[in-house]
N, C-alpha and C positions, 0 to 999 in steps of 0.2 A: 566759229573758227577764231583762233587767237590772232590778234593783230600783230603785224611785223613792224617793229620800231626801227627807225634809222637814226643812228647816233654817231657822235664822234667823241674821242678821248684824246687828250694831249699826252703823248708818251715820248719822253726824252726830247721834248720840244717840237715834236711832229704830230700833226693831226692825223689820227687813224680812224677811218670810217668803219662802222660795223653795223650789221643787221642783227637784231635781237628779237626773240619771240619766246613765249611760254613763261611759265612760272619760275621764279628764281628758287623756289623750294623743290622743283623737280630735278631729276638727274640731268646733268648737263652734257651737251654734245657740242663740240667745236668743229666747224666746217672750214677747211682751208683750201682755197682755190688754186688753180694752176695758171700756166701761161697760155694765151695772153689776156686772160679774162679777169674776173674779179668776183666778189660775192654775188654778183648778178647771176652767175651760173647756178646758184642755189635758190633763186627767187621762187621756184615752184616746189622745191623740196621742203623748204622751211615750214610752210603752213601744214604740210603733212606730218611734221614731227612735233609741232608746237603744242598740240593738245596734251602730250605726255612728257615732253622734255623741255629743258631750258636750252635754247639754241642760240649760239653766238657764231656769226660768220663775218670775219673782218676782210677788208681789202688790204693786201700787203702794200707797204710803202712803194710808191711808183706805179700803182695800179688803181683802177677804179676811182673812187671819190676820196681816197686818202691823199695826203700830200705827196708831191712828186718832185722833190728837190733834184737839181741837176747833179751830175757826177762830180762836179767841182765842189759841191757842198755836202755830199754824203757818199760814203764808200759802200756801194751796193754789193753785198755778199749774202749768202744764205745764212751765215752766222748772224749777220746784222738784222736780217728780217726776222729770224727766230727770236732775237733779243727783244725786238719791238712787240712781237706777238706775245711773248711771255709777260712783258710789261702790261699789255692790254688785259690779259687774263687776270693778272694780279689786281689791276684797277677795277675790273668787273667783280672781282671777289671769288673767282673759281679756284678751288683747291682740289677738286676731283672732277674729272670729265672724260668722256669718250672723244676720240679724234676720228674725223672723216677727212681723208686726204686724197687729193687728186693732183697728178702732175707735179708742179712746183710745191704744192702743199705738202707733198710727201717728205722731202728733205727738211722742210721747216718743222713738220710734225715729229720726225724722228729725233731732231735735236731737242724738242720739248720733252719727249719721252725719256731720252737719255739723261737729261739734266735733272728731271724730277720724276723718276719712274713711279713713285708712290701716288702720283696724281692721276695716273692713266687707268681708267676703268675698262676701256675696250679700244681696239683699233679697227678702223674700217678703211680699206684702201680701194679706191676706184681708179684703176689705171694710174697708179702711183708707185713707182719702182722702189724696191728695197734690196734688190739683188742684181748681180750682173746679168742674170737670166732676164730676158725680156727686152733688152735694148735692141731695137731693130736696126741692123747695120746700115741699111740704105739711108736712114734718117740721121743716125748719130755720128757717122764718120766725119762729116764736116764740123760738127760741134766739137768733137775731140781734137781735131786738127787745129781749130781756132783757139781752144783752150791751151794747147801745148805751144802754139806759135802764133800769137795774135799779130796781125799785120794786114796790109793790103791784099796779100795773096790768099789769105784764109778768110778775111772778113766778108767778102762779097757773098759767099755761099750762105753764111748764117744771117746776114742782113736781109736776104731774100725772104726769110721767115716772117718779116714784119710787113710784107706786102698784103694787099687785100686778097689776092688769089691764094696765097699760102695760108692765111687765116681761115678763109672759106674752106680750103682743103682739110684743115684740122677738124672742122665741124662735119664735113660730109663724107670723108673717106670711110669705107667700111659700113656705111649705113644702108641697109637694104632698100629703104624707101626715103631718099633724100628730101622728098617733099614735106616730110613731117618736121623738118628742122627749120625754124624760123630764120630768115635772113637778118632779122634784128640782131642776132647773136654776133655774127662776124662784123656787121656794120658797127655795132657798139664797140667791140674790141679794137677794130681798126682805127676808129676815131680817137681812142684813148692812146694807143701806141704811136699815133701820128702827131701828138702834141709836141711842141718845140722842145727838143732836148731829150725826149723820152726814148728815142732810138739808142742813145748812148747808155741810158739806164738798162735797157734790155740787152745790149751787147755786153755790158759789165757782168750781168747775171749769166749769160751764155759762157763767158770766160771762166766764171767761178763754178759752173755746174759740175765739172769733173771732180772737184773737191768733195762732193757729196758721196762719192763712191768709197772714200776712206772710212765713212761712218758705218758701212754695211756690216762688217764683222761685229761691231759693237751692238748694232741693232739686232743681229741674229742672237747674240748672247743674251740681250735683254729679253727677246721673245722666249728663249729657252728657260731662263731663270725666273722671269716674272709670271709666266704662264698666263699672261694677259689674253683674253679672248680676241680672236682675229677673224674678221670677215674680209675676203677679197672678192669684190664683185666687179667684173671686168668686161669691157668691150672686146670680144674675142677677135675682132677684125682690125684692131688698132695697129697701125703701121708705125707707131712711135714707141709704145710700150706693148710688146706682144704678149700673148697669153701665158708664155712661160714665166713671165714676171709674176703672174697671179699664182700659178701652181707652186712656185718656189717657197711661198710662205708656209706651205704645209711641211716643209723640211724642219722648221724650227719652232713654229707655233703649235702647241698642243691642240689637237682637234680643230685646226683651222678650217673654217668654212669657206669654200671656194666655189664661185659661180661664174661661168663664162656665158656671156649674153651675146646674141647675134647683133652686135653694134660696133661702133667705133670708139674714138678717143673721148668724146664728150657724150657719154652714155645717157646723162640726164635729159639731153635734148631729144632723144629718140625713144628711150625706154624708161621714162620717169616712173611709171607705175610699177614696172618690174623691179627697178632698183629700190624704190621706196618700200615695196613689199618685203624684199629680202632684208632691208635695213631694219624695218620695224620688227620683223620676226626675230632677228638676231638680237637687237637691243632689248626686246621684251624678255628673251631667254636669259641674257647675261646681266642685265641691269634690274629686271623686275619692273 
């Protein structure tokens, strides 16, 4: 089994942590994590890919082991996180790669694809929206309200998402057997978002999230014109990004492969082997 290496690179003055495995001569795949986690979410998937692929999994700025400057020192937006990710991939020397995106990783990945479409060999989305379809209203109403009118009246509802109970809920909702999900996951994430000043980092990204929706028509055009292969493998019981978000990719991506799995938002924690099987089959067909 290929060893996973834990590295850092300085990008625009910030240390960005990333996990790397596999041969640099193999086809590359970049794994982009969501909220509130880090590349830790891919810890079990990376070894399953590393025998055949060059795997890169960064921690976004403000997450995991990457630097986490306060909001007074860095303007946290999805544009800015995409800039840093692009800088890291240039530093590593990737000029062609597949993208696996989840949650926050999706809008970062869409920006990478739109900026340099020629670099994208395939797209895999695991509960990472690219359409208005799939936003579960009961979850997103408070986020939209906060983005439109940030202030004390709207902040409390979204700040609650940083609590231990809310993070635990992200991992356990929709999972048929919650006992298969390790409590290390939500304990790890909660400890990191509880660092001094990190709450303001997360609130800044909550405020910016609605700006991702403006990219969707451009993404859809990219899917139609590039004919890039697309796999959507999705926790069908996700109460954040519902299964309509997975099915929507079939509208614009030619022969999109869509699989709905009986799980929740963090599907790798409960259905790792299922996801890895779909992923390896897909990559084997489209990348060789």
